[in-house]
C-alpha positions in Angstrom: 7.9 -49.7 23.9 6.7 -46.2 23.1 4.8 -44.1 25.6 1.7 -44.5 23.5 2.0 -48.3 23.5 2.6 -48.3 27.2 -0.5 -46.2 27.9 -2.7 -48.4 25.7 -1.5 -51.6 27.4 -1.8 -50.0 30.9 -5.3 -48.7 30.3 -6.4 -52.1 29.0 -5.0 -53.8 32.2 -6.7 -51.2 34.4 -10.1 -51.8 32.7 -9.6 -55.6 33.1 -8.8 -55.2 36.8 -11.8 -53.0 37.4 -14.1 -55.3 35.4 -13.1 -58.4 37.2 -13.2 -56.8 40.7 -16.7 -55.4 39.9 -17.9 -58.8 38.7 -16.6 -60.5 41.8 -18.2 -57.9 44.0 -21.5 -58.3 42.2 -21.4 -62.0 42.8 -20.6 -61.6 46.5 -23.4 -59.1 46.9 -25.9 -61.3 45.1 -24.9 -64.4 47.1 -24.9 -62.6 50.5 -28.3 -61.0 50.0 -31.1 -63.2 51.3 -33.7 -64.1 48.7 -37.2 -63.1 49.3 -39.6 -65.7 50.5 -42.1 -66.8 47.9 -45.4 -67.8 49.3 -47.3 -70.0 47.0 -49.2 -73.2 47.0 -47.5 -74.2 43.8 -44.8 -76.9 44.0 -41.2 -75.6 44.2 -39.0 -76.0 41.1 -35.9 -78.0 41.7 -32.7 -76.1 41.1 -30.7 -77.7 38.2 -27.5 -77.1 40.1 -27.7 -77.7 43.9 -24.2 -76.3 44.3 -25.0 -73.0 42.5 -24.2 -70.8 45.6 -20.8 -72.4 46.1 -20.0 -72.3 42.4 -20.8 -68.6 42.3 -18.5 -68.0 45.3 -15.8 -70.0 43.6 -16.3 -67.9 40.5 -15.9 -64.7 42.6 -12.6 -66.0 44.0 -11.4 -66.9 40.5 -12.2 -63.4 39.3 -10.3 -61.9 42.2 -7.4 -64.1 41.3 -7.5 -63.1 37.7 -7.6 -59.4 38.8 -4.6 -60.0 41.0 -2.7 -61.5 38.0 -3.6 -58.5 35.8 -2.5 -56.1 38.7 0.9 -57.9 38.8 1.2 -57.4 35.0 0.4 -53.7 35.4 3.0 -53.4 38.2 5.7 -55.0 36.0 4.7 -52.7 33.1 4.8 -49.6 35.3 8.2 -50.7 36.7 9.6 -51.1 33.2 8.3 -47.7 32.1 9.7 -46.1 35.3 13.1 -47.4 34.4 12.9 -45.8 31.0 11.9 -42.5 32.7 15.2 -42.5 34.5 16.8 -41.7 31.2 15.3 -38.2 31.4 17.7 -36.0 33.1 15.4 -32.9 33.5 13.4 -33.4 36.8 10.4 -31.3 35.5 10.1 -33.5 32.4 10.5 -36.7 34.4 7.8 -35.5 37.0 5.4 -34.6 34.2 5.9 -38.0 32.6 5.5 -39.7 36.0 2.3 -38.0 36.8 0.7 -38.8 33.5 2.1 -42.3 32.7 2.5 -43.8 36.2 -0.1 -42.0 38.3 -2.5 -41.9 35.2 -3.5 -38.3 35.8 -5.1 -36.5 32.9 -3.1 -33.7 31.2 -5.2 -30.9 32.7 -4.5 -32.1 36.2 -0.8 -32.6 35.5 -0.4 -29.1 34.1 -2.4 -27.5 36.9 -0.3 -29.3 39.6 2.9 -28.3 37.9 1.9 -24.8 37.1 2.2 -25.1 33.3 0.0 -23.7 30.6 -1.3 -26.3 28.1 1.2 -25.3 25.4 4.2 -25.3 27.8 3.1 -28.6 29.2 2.8 -30.2 25.8 6.2 -28.8 24.8 7.8 -30.3 27.9 6.1 -33.6 27.1 7.4 -33.6 23.6 11.0 -32.9 24.8 10.7 -35.7 27.3 9.4 -38.1 24.7 12.4 -37.4 22.5 14.7 -38.5 25.4 13.0 -41.9 25.8 
């Protein structure tokens, strides 16, 4: 797996995890918020699904479970990529790759943390990629 393929798959998993967690949280908030009382002399409409609240809570639990599965996939993917980073013998190259590909920091942050200019950072990245 190339670094580009790894990042594409990792970002897809991160988005999936965030989306499922957000959906589950939205459901929990919606179900825990009391509904406003509607005062009317009109007859109440009967809910088509009397178990809607419990169904929604179950859906939130399912979403959390799906997010956990995606998180496990991401952990395995990161572990595999970390093993390939061990092939890089230069610690600066390995640190640069780790910060970007494992910690998911953008290049500007990585270069600033490591004290590299953009051109020097990209040169080190290119050298590291050739060793993978």
